[in-house]
MDTraj code that builds the backbone (N, CA, C; nanometers):
import mdtraj as md
import numpy as np

residues = "UNK UNK UNK UNK UNK UNK UNK UNK UNK UNK UNK UNK UNK UNK UNK UNK UNK UNK UNK UNK UNK UNK UNK UNK UNK UNK UNK UNK UNK UNK UNK UNK UNK UNK UNK UNK UNK UNK UNK UNK UNK UNK UNK UNK UNK UNK UNK UNK UNK UNK UNK UNK UNK UNK UNK UNK UNK UNK UNK UNK UNK UNK UNK UNK UNK UNK UNK UNK UNK UNK UNK UNK UNK UNK UNK UNK UNK UNK UNK UNK UNK UNK UNK UNK UNK UNK UNK UNK UNK UNK UNK UNK UNK UNK UNK".split()
xyz = np.array([
    [-2.0943, 2.8487, 0.0772],
    [-2.1085, 2.6601, 0.0195],
    [-1.9314, 2.6446, 0.0291],
    [-1.9148, 2.5307, 0.0617],
    [-1.7688, 2.4767, 0.0505],
    [-1.7149, 2.4439, -0.0596],
    [-1.5958, 2.4692, -0.0567],
    [-1.4994, 2.3536, -0.1908],
    [-1.5570, 2.2059, -0.2181],
    [-1.5939, 2.1842, -0.3728],
    [-1.6089, 2.0440, -0.4022],
    [-1.4693, 1.9784, -0.3877],
    [-1.4965, 1.8360, -0.3249],
    [-1.3815, 1.7927, -0.3103],
    [-1.3324, 1.7060, -0.4390],
    [-1.2194, 1.6710, -0.4858],
    [-1.2285, 1.6628, -0.6052],
    [-1.0984, 1.5483, -0.5894],
    [-1.1596, 1.3667, -0.6459],
    [-1.1061, 1.2638, -0.6125],
    [-1.0148, 1.2176, -0.7685],
    [-0.8911, 1.2216, -0.7240],
    [-0.7777, 1.2059, -0.8568],
    [-0.6650, 1.0950, -0.7670],
    [-0.5982, 1.0135, -0.8588],
    [-0.5350, 0.8923, -0.8590],
    [-0.4237, 0.9099, -0.7217],
    [-0.4134, 1.0576, -0.6660],
    [-0.3231, 1.0651, -0.5398],
    [-0.3917, 1.0640, -0.3834],
    [-0.5258, 1.1149, -0.4389],
    [-0.6348, 1.1251, -0.3141],
    [-0.6198, 0.9986, -0.2472],
    [-0.6491, 1.0208, -0.1330],
    [-0.6127, 0.9052, 0.0268],
    [-0.7629, 0.9123, 0.0822],
    [-0.8921, 0.8678, 0.0134],
    [-1.0031, 0.8414, 0.0560],
    [-1.0353, 0.7610, 0.2177],
    [-1.1147, 0.8269, 0.2512],
    [-1.1897, 0.7287, 0.3613],
    [-1.3180, 0.7589, 0.3924],
    [-1.3878, 0.6633, 0.4765],
    [-1.5148, 0.7415, 0.5147],
    [-1.5017, 0.8359, 0.6189],
    [-1.5930, 0.9276, 0.6274],
    [-1.5701, 0.9963, 0.7014],
    [-1.6263, 0.9635, 0.8697],
    [-1.6084, 1.0518, 0.9886],
    [-1.6559, 0.9794, 1.1501],
    [-1.7841, 0.9751, 1.1239],
    [-1.8819, 1.0334, 1.0807],
    [-2.0355, 1.0034, 1.0290],
    [-2.0885, 0.9027, 0.9743],
    [-1.9914, 0.8271, 0.9092],
    [-2.0761, 0.7187, 0.8273],
    [-1.9586, 0.5523, 0.8807],
    [-2.0303, 0.4722, 0.8771],
    [-1.9838, 0.3388, 0.8942],
    [-2.0149, 0.2495, 0.7984],
    [-1.8963, 0.1670, 0.7672],
    [-1.9282, 0.0382, 0.6922],
    [-1.9394, -0.0832, 0.8064],
    [-2.0793, -0.1473, 0.7727],
    [-2.0987, -0.2408, 0.8795],
    [-2.1690, -0.3497, 0.7582],
    [-2.1660, -0.4729, 0.8407],
    [-2.2528, -0.6120, 0.7806],
    [-2.3972, -0.5744, 0.8607],
    [-2.4585, -0.5768, 0.7612],
    [-2.6238, -0.5767, 0.8537],
    [-2.6712, -0.7068, 0.8262],
    [-2.7127, -0.7550, 0.9461],
    [-2.7475, -0.9105, 0.9654],
    [-2.8995, -0.9442, 0.9151],
    [-2.9934, -0.8235, 0.9474],
    [-3.0805, -0.8103, 0.8806],
    [-3.1133, -0.8136, 0.7185],
    [-3.0199, -0.7269, 0.6776],
    [-3.0147, -0.7505, 0.5070],
    [-2.9035, -0.8693, 0.4280],
    [-2.8371, -0.9323, 0.5482],
    [-2.7654, -1.0222, 0.5183],
    [-2.6598, -0.9511, 0.3983],
    [-2.6156, -0.8368, 0.4168],
    [-2.5221, -0.7453, 0.3132],
    [-2.4183, -0.6179, 0.3949],
    [-2.3322, -0.6172, 0.3391],
    [-2.2773, -0.5062, 0.3552],
    [-2.3587, -0.3699, 0.3135],
    [-2.3296, -0.2649, 0.4553],
    [-2.3933, -0.1137, 0.3967],
    [-2.3304, -0.0657, 0.4902],
    [-2.3030, 0.1032, 0.4243],
    [-2.2316, 0.2294, 0.4601],
    [-2.3811, 0.2605, 0.5501],
    [-2.3533, 0.3164, 0.6563],
    [-2.4524, 0.3800, 0.7386],
    [-2.4252, 0.5086, 0.7624],
    [-2.5483, 0.6045, 0.7286],
    [-2.4708, 0.7701, 0.7492],
    [-2.5888, 0.8271, 0.8059],
    [-2.5974, 0.9169, 0.8363],
    [-2.6863, 0.9934, 0.8830],
    [-2.7998, 0.9854, 0.7981],
    [-2.9406, 0.9374, 0.8277],
    [-3.0335, 0.9786, 0.7608],
    [-3.0338, 0.8854, 0.5992],
    [-2.9456, 0.7859, 0.6092],
    [-2.9048, 0.7018, 0.4938],
    [-2.8527, 0.5910, 0.5107],
    [-2.8735, 0.4955, 0.4111],
    [-2.8470, 0.3756, 0.4233],
    [-2.7852, 0.3436, 0.2788],
    [-2.6455, 0.2966, 0.2382],
    [-2.5881, 0.2442, 0.1254],
    [-2.5907, 0.1220, 0.1573],
    [-2.5978, 0.0303, 0.0335],
    [-2.5911, -0.1150, 0.0148],
    [-2.5219, -0.1247, -0.1357],
    [-2.3769, -0.1282, -0.0667],
    [-2.3159, -0.1206, -0.2402],
    [-2.2823, -0.2534, -0.2755],
    [-2.2565, -0.2506, -0.4101],
    [-2.2435, -0.4039, -0.4849],
    [-2.1098, -0.4723, -0.4621],
    [-2.0694, -0.5894, -0.4902],
    [-1.9704, -0.6508, -0.4642],
    [-1.8067, -0.5542, -0.4688],
    [-1.8491, -0.4965, -0.6115],
    [-1.6873, -0.4248, -0.6290],
    [-1.7345, -0.2740, -0.5632],
    [-1.8452, -0.2129, -0.5334],
    [-1.8078, -0.1005, -0.4825],
    [-1.7717, -0.1054, -0.3148],
    [-1.8276, -0.2354, -0.2747],
    [-1.7805, -0.2901, -0.1323],
    [-1.5933, -0.2846, -0.1350],
    [-1.5414, -0.3446, -0.2341],
    [-1.4020, -0.3444, -0.2338],
    [-1.3487, -0.2469, -0.2297],
    [-1.4086, -0.1651, -0.3052],
    [-1.3713, -0.0348, -0.3095],
    [-1.3576, 0.0122, -0.1613],
    [-1.4987, 0.0352, -0.1298],
    [-1.4944, 0.0992, -0.0039],
    [-1.4088, 0.0321, 0.1242],
    [-1.3762, -0.1002, 0.1385],
    [-1.3247, -0.1552, 0.2070],
    [-1.1666, -0.1076, 0.2085],
    [-1.1322, -0.0727, 0.0855],
    [-1.0310, -0.0230, 0.0657],
    [-0.9579, 0.1328, 0.1184],
    [-1.0762, 0.1801, 0.0840],
    [-1.0546, 0.3214, 0.1640],
    [-1.0513, 0.3442, 0.3112],
    [-0.9173, 0.3157, 0.3639],
    [-0.8682, 0.3303, 0.5051],
    [-0.7721, 0.4489, 0.5388],
    [-0.8026, 0.5462, 0.4624],
    [-0.7364, 0.6737, 0.4674],
    [-0.5845, 0.6669, 0.4743],
    [-0.5412, 0.5555, 0.4225],
    [-0.3520, 0.5147, 0.4619],
    [-0.3314, 0.5104, 0.3022],
    [-0.4124, 0.4537, 0.1879],
    [-0.3691, 0.4156, 0.0885],
    [-0.4540, 0.5162, -0.0136],
    [-0.3628, 0.4957, -0.1416],
    [-0.3989, 0.6047, -0.2650],
    [-0.5107, 0.5437, -0.3514],
    [-0.5760, 0.6407, -0.3952],
    [-0.7082, 0.5794, -0.4754],
    [-0.6113, 0.4955, -0.5927],
    [-0.5005, 0.5206, -0.6332],
    [-0.3962, 0.4590, -0.7305],
    [-0.3605, 0.3115, -0.6904],
    [-0.3417, 0.2997, -0.5538],
    [-0.3159, 0.1799, -0.5040],
    [-0.4036, 0.1034, -0.5109],
    [-0.5256, 0.1737, -0.4775],
    [-0.6552, 0.1005, -0.4942],
    [-0.6511, 0.0133, -0.6288],
    [-0.6627, 0.0829, -0.6577],
    [-0.7078, 0.0705, -0.8397],
    [-0.5802, -0.0302, -0.8655],
    [-0.4867, -0.0177, -0.8502],
    [-0.3714, -0.1213, -0.8976],
    [-0.4260, -0.2554, -0.8221],
    [-0.4863, -0.2371, -0.7024],
    [-0.4739, -0.3889, -0.6123],
    [-0.6239, -0.4775, -0.6882],
    [-0.7265, -0.3941, -0.7258],
    [-0.8623, -0.4320, -0.7778],
    [-0.8320, -0.4429, -0.9299],
    [-0.7453, -0.4079, -1.0063],
    [-0.7345, -0.4415, -1.1584],
    [-0.6388, -0.6191, -1.1560],
    [-0.5362, -0.5795, -1.0400],
    [-0.4798, -0.7513, -1.0394],
    [-0.5898, -0.8355, -0.9780],
    [-0.6926, -0.8291, -0.8789],
    [-0.7866, -0.8897, -0.8075],
    [-0.8686, -0.9162, -0.9147],
    [-0.9337, -0.8752, -1.0245],
    [-1.0412, -0.8591, -1.1177],
    [-0.9698, -0.9160, -1.2722],
    [-0.8585, -0.9250, -1.2327],
    [-0.7818, -0.9439, -1.3994],
    [-0.8464, -0.8268, -1.5266],
    [-0.8420, -0.7171, -1.4779],
    [-0.9050, -0.5750, -1.5323],
    [-0.7946, -0.5070, -1.5534],
    [-0.8388, -0.4125, -1.6704],
    [-0.7513, -0.2706, -1.7353],
    [-0.7434, -0.1958, -1.6516],
    [-0.6337, -0.1903, -1.5895],
    [-0.6343, -0.0571, -1.4634],
    [-0.6726, 0.0790, -1.5265],
    [-0.6665, 0.1224, -1.6625],
    [-0.6958, 0.2782, -1.7122],
    [-0.8800, 0.2228, -1.6488],
    [-0.9256, 0.0931, -1.7225],
    [-1.1005, 0.0896, -1.6752],
    [-1.1089, 0.0954, -1.5367],
    [-1.0451, 0.0283, -1.4447],
    [-1.0745, 0.0451, -1.2903],
    [-1.0338, 0.1533, -1.2563],
    [-0.9483, 0.2411, -1.2970],
    [-0.9360, 0.3581, -1.2221],
    [-1.0469, 0.4396, -1.2697],
    [-1.0943, 0.4516, -1.3950],
    [-1.1795, 0.5434, -1.4187],
    [-1.3230, 0.5289, -1.3673],
    [-1.3510, 0.3869, -1.3411],
    [-1.4406, 0.3505, -1.2412],
    [-1.4363, 0.3925, -1.1062],
    [-1.3700, 0.3764, -1.0608],
    [-1.3332, 0.3831, -0.9269],
    [-1.3221, 0.5345, -0.9023],
    [-1.2590, 0.5877, -0.9606],
    [-1.2481, 0.7567, -0.9186],
    [-1.3998, 0.7825, -0.9651],
    [-1.4883, 0.7490, -1.0341],
    [-1.6383, 0.7998, -1.1084],
    [-1.6966, 0.7480, -0.9215],
    [-1.7382, 0.5941, -0.9051],
    [-1.7685, 0.6234, -0.7914],
    [-1.7104, 0.6810, -0.6536],
    [-1.5808, 0.6742, -0.6446],
    [-1.5568, 0.8155, -0.5456],
    [-1.6124, 0.9279, -0.5428],
    [-1.5990, 0.9448, -0.6868],
    [-1.6273, 1.1161, -0.6658],
    [-1.7457, 1.1448, -0.6155],
    [-1.8388, 1.0225, -0.6990],
    [-1.9895, 1.0339, -0.6502],
    [-2.0301, 1.0334, -0.5118],
    [-1.9734, 0.9780, -0.4347],
    [-1.9929, 0.9361, -0.3038],
    [-1.9135, 1.0425, -0.2111],
    [-1.8318, 1.1041, -0.2826],
    [-1.7342, 1.2278, -0.2109],
    [-1.8576, 1.3709, -0.2305],
    [-1.9426, 1.3789, -0.3584],
    [-1.9866, 1.4701, -0.3682],
    [-2.1091, 1.4533, -0.2669],
    [-2.1298, 1.3377, -0.2320],
    [-2.2763, 1.3174, -0.1148],
    [-2.2337, 1.3424, 0.0093],
    [-2.0947, 1.3479, 0.0203],
    [-2.0109, 1.3431, 0.1641],
    [-2.0315, 1.1883, 0.2501],
    [-1.9878, 1.1273, 0.1559],
    [-1.9796, 0.9778, 0.1822],
    [-1.8263, 0.9451, 0.2139],
    [-1.7517, 0.9912, 0.1033],
    [-1.6057, 0.9559, 0.1316],
    [-1.5312, 1.0805, 0.1840],
    [-1.4287, 1.0544, 0.2199],
    [-1.3607, 1.2727, 0.2445],
    [-1.2067, 1.1908, 0.2165],
    [-1.1289, 1.3110, 0.1717],
    [-0.9795, 1.2851, 0.1466],
    [-0.8903, 1.3708, 0.2426],
])
top = md.Topology()
chain = top.add_chain()
for i, resn in enumerate(residues, 1):
    res = top.add_residue(resn, chain, resSeq=i)
    for name in ("N", "CA", "C"):
        top.add_atom(name, md.element.get_by_symbol(name[0]), res)
traj = md.Trajectory(xyz[None], top)
């Protein structure tokens, strides 16, 4: 069994090679396509996923979202890390 990836503020997340963020015309929504699954993110999850480009840290993503949504940074950081950790546990995000 492989070691669990732990998402932290310094992590630099990205979608793995087997997953793609695409606009699905049939659903008229953004989706993450991965082997044997489709994830349909809500507006905030989509903003987080779009920022996971493998170039910026979780902390930078949190700061941008806190500014964009006029939300407290600590709350945004907690929510972003929770979402990314869940996706990392499922193999949909890598660092």
